[in-house]
Each structure stands twice: as structure tokens, then as C-alpha cells.
C-alpha positions, 0 to 999 in steps of 0.5 A: 514522444516523451522520454521518462526516467523513473527512479524506483530504487526505494521499491522493495516491498509494499505499496512502492513495489505494487506501483512499479509492478503495475505502472511499468507494464502499462508504460510499456504498452505506450507508443508515445513514451520511452521509459528508463527505470532505475531499480535494484537487481533483485526487483529488475529480474521480475520484469524481463524484457518490455517494449519501450522500457530500458532498465538501469540497475544499481545494487541496493544501499542499506538504509533509506538515508544512505540511498537518498545520499547516493541518489543525489550524487549519481542520479543526475548523470544517469538522467542525462545519459538516458536522454530523459526529458522528465524525472518521476521520483517514485519513493517519497524523496525528490532529487534536489538538483534534477536536470529535468522537470520532476514529478514526485510520488509521495505515499508515505503517511507516516511522516504526517501521522502524529498517531505514529510518532505517539505510538513509537514513543509509547513502545520506547522505539526511539530509533524509529521515532528519530528515523521518521522525523529525519525522513519526514524533514526530507520528504517535506523538503522534497515536496518543495523541491519537486515541480509537481508532487502527486499523492495516491488519494485526495485525502492524503493529498490534502494532508500533504498540502497542509503539512508542506505548504505546497499544493499536492495533486491527487491521482488514484492508484489503479487496479487491474481485475484481470491481472489480479485474478488471472493467476492460475497458481493455487494457494499453497497447500499449508494455506489450503489446509488452514482454510479447510480447518476453518470451513465452519468459522467466520473467516476474517482476513487482513492482508499486510506485513506486521508494522505498528501503523496497521494497528494489529493489536486493536484487531487482535483485541477484537477477536475474543470480543467477537468469539464471545458474541458468536454463540458457539460459532468460531472466528478465524482471523487470517493474516498474511504475515508471521508475528516474528522478528525478522520476518517483516520488512523494517525493524518493527518489534512483533512482541506485543502482537505475538503475545496477543496472538499466542493467547488467542491461539489456544482457541485457534482464532489467529492464523499466521499464513505468512506472505501469499504469492500475488498470483494466488492471493485472489483465492485467499480473498474469496475463501473469506467472509469479511475484510478488516483493516484497523490501520491508523495511517494510510495513503491508499491501501491496495488490499482494500480494492483487492478485497472489494473486487473479490466481493468481500464486505469491508470493515475499516478504521474511520480514516478519510482515506478509507472512506474515500477508497471504499465509500458505501462498500465499507463500514467504519469504526474508531481506529483504536476501539476493539469493541467497535470493530467487533460491533461492525463485524457483527453487524455484517455477520448478522445481517446477510442483507447488509453483507450482500449490499456491501459486496455489491458496492465494493465490486462496483467500486473496485471498477473505478480504479484503473492503471491504464487511466492512472498512466494516461493521467500521469503522462498528460502531466508529464507532457505538460510539465516538459512544455516551455513555460510560456506554453503551459496552461 
């Protein structure tokens, strides 16, 4: 029996929340582990009561840096009180004076992305630029202070290793097909209506909140190129966000993307669906023809696995992470080229054989990702780390 403490305070949206929503139920099924999980109260309510899991709640501190300071001062006492033998820090930053061995989960690719820093400078968003540099320094120091650092892909692990000077291990995040498709909830009626209006169109899907590094502008600039090449057939780009200030996590300004979308909206080519509940998201994937992602920074990308499991061919920016996750289930384009993105979409649109081949490869590839296997390998690392040093491999 091993006793774990997971610091999940940083999880409020995106990949961090997806991780906890999946990993915690699998840990609850493990009779060989008892786990204490630290969460903010809003997230804690999602989990109810689970066997082998106890929760500690702390109200969320405004801002990542304030949360970091609070964690450094309050966590050691909570860990000792829980009787934990090992700490899993799930939010990119380590506890610098952990009373027990520590595994750090590092998944934020912005700290290593020169493209992101150039982008925010070009937009004049110097507050985000400075914030990223400070957090990047903390993240680099965290890798050096953790006993083991784990990245969700081998490509990102290599990037972190070169960036930090410390060996970083890779452990793919998982996927649970039954959980993903098990929700019986239908899509909201407003979404159903939009899909009905676009029933004769080529429907492209991009699942993401708005942020700079997902590179919405390249995708939006590809839409009129596609429209001109489809010879009368319409294109519908479906986004699971609203391009409005205050409607997305973080402080990213949406003006440039919104202006592009507004020009396209005259032809009803861009549809901002807003956030889709996870329990009905599989219906949206299956109502579309091609999944597209132009992101220029990434560490794993859960929607790629969701899209592959749903049988969608994938068109993705040519990043090592995207090639690692999708393999031959996707075709790739230079990340800042709208014309190349449109070319790849047209390749699939004009070749049903290619679309079928990509779909088949994707459904097979999606089965390679398993939350049960992820948790199993994580526990193996945890047990090894808690052994006396003289007994370790």
C-alpha cells in the first residue's frame, strides 16, 4: 500500500482538469493506493465520494504566482497530516521543500516556446510576456527540484530535458473510450440547429478555448481559401469557444481573431458554439468531417485522441508532438501557413480513400492511450521512488 498526495490546485481548465477528471477515478479503483487530493472547492464538487480517495479543499488564490507562494508555505503541513509517502505536483510547479519524494507533472509548452514569446511581443501583450518568463523560470527550477519530472509525450519530454538540463521522463496521458462516449446527454438545441444548417457543408472542427498558441488566426485565414476551392460547396468551421473578451480562460485578447471571424461570418463559414459539455462532446465530433488544429505549441492535445477515436481524419500543424500522438492518422502542414492548411483539407475532401485510411488509422491509434495504463505506470514510479535509496533499481 502506498499513500499519495496530489496537489491539484492549479487545475481549473484545459489539460490539467482533464487529467484529474480521469486519473482520480482510476486511482480510486486501486486497492494498493490511498490518495489525498488537494483541490479548490469548485472542482472538488465534481468528484463526489470515491473509495481510497480523500479530498482537501483550499479556496483558489487569484493568480498563479500567489498560488505558488501559498503552496510553498501551506503544503508541507498538509502532506505531513495526510501521512503521504509521495507528492505528485500536477500543475507544472514543484514544492521546493517537499517533506516526501516528489513527482512533478509538467505539461505547459509555453515556457519553452520561442514562437509564443514572439507572438505575445508582436501583439504588444507584454504583461503575458513577462508573466510567461517568470513562470518559465519557476517551472525550470521546479524540474531541478523534483525527484522525477514526467511529461505527457516523448517529444515534450525531450524539449524539457534540453531546456532544463535534467532528464525528464515521458508518460502518455490516457483516453477512455467508454467514458467519452458513455454520456447520453444530447448536444444543446442551439448546437443541433447550427449543425442542421450546415448539413450540406464541409464541416471542420477545432476543440479549444481561445488562446494565442492554438493559432486560431492561421485557421481562420484558411477558411476563405477553402471556400474558393470547394466549387460551390460551403465550408463550416465549428469552434468550441466564443471569440469574445472574458469568455475564455486567461487574459488573451480576442480582437484579431474576432475581426477575421466577423468578415467570414457573412458567408456563415465560422460558427462559435461556445463550450460543449464533455458528456455530449462525442456527438459533435461525429457530426463533423475533419478535425483541424493549427496550434504552434503543444505538449499532448487530448482533442486529437478524441477526434481519432470518433473516426475523424486529422489535419494538424507539423509539430513533433502532433506527429507522435497521431502518427499516420493525420496529415501535417507548416504551422503558420493558411494555404498549406487549406491544401491538406482539400486532399482529404477530394479523396474518400485517404479520408477512410486516416479514419481507420486514427481509431486504431486512439486505442493505444489508456488512463488505466497511465495510472499503473505512475504508481510503479511512485513505489520505486519511495523505496530506500539502497534498494532502488
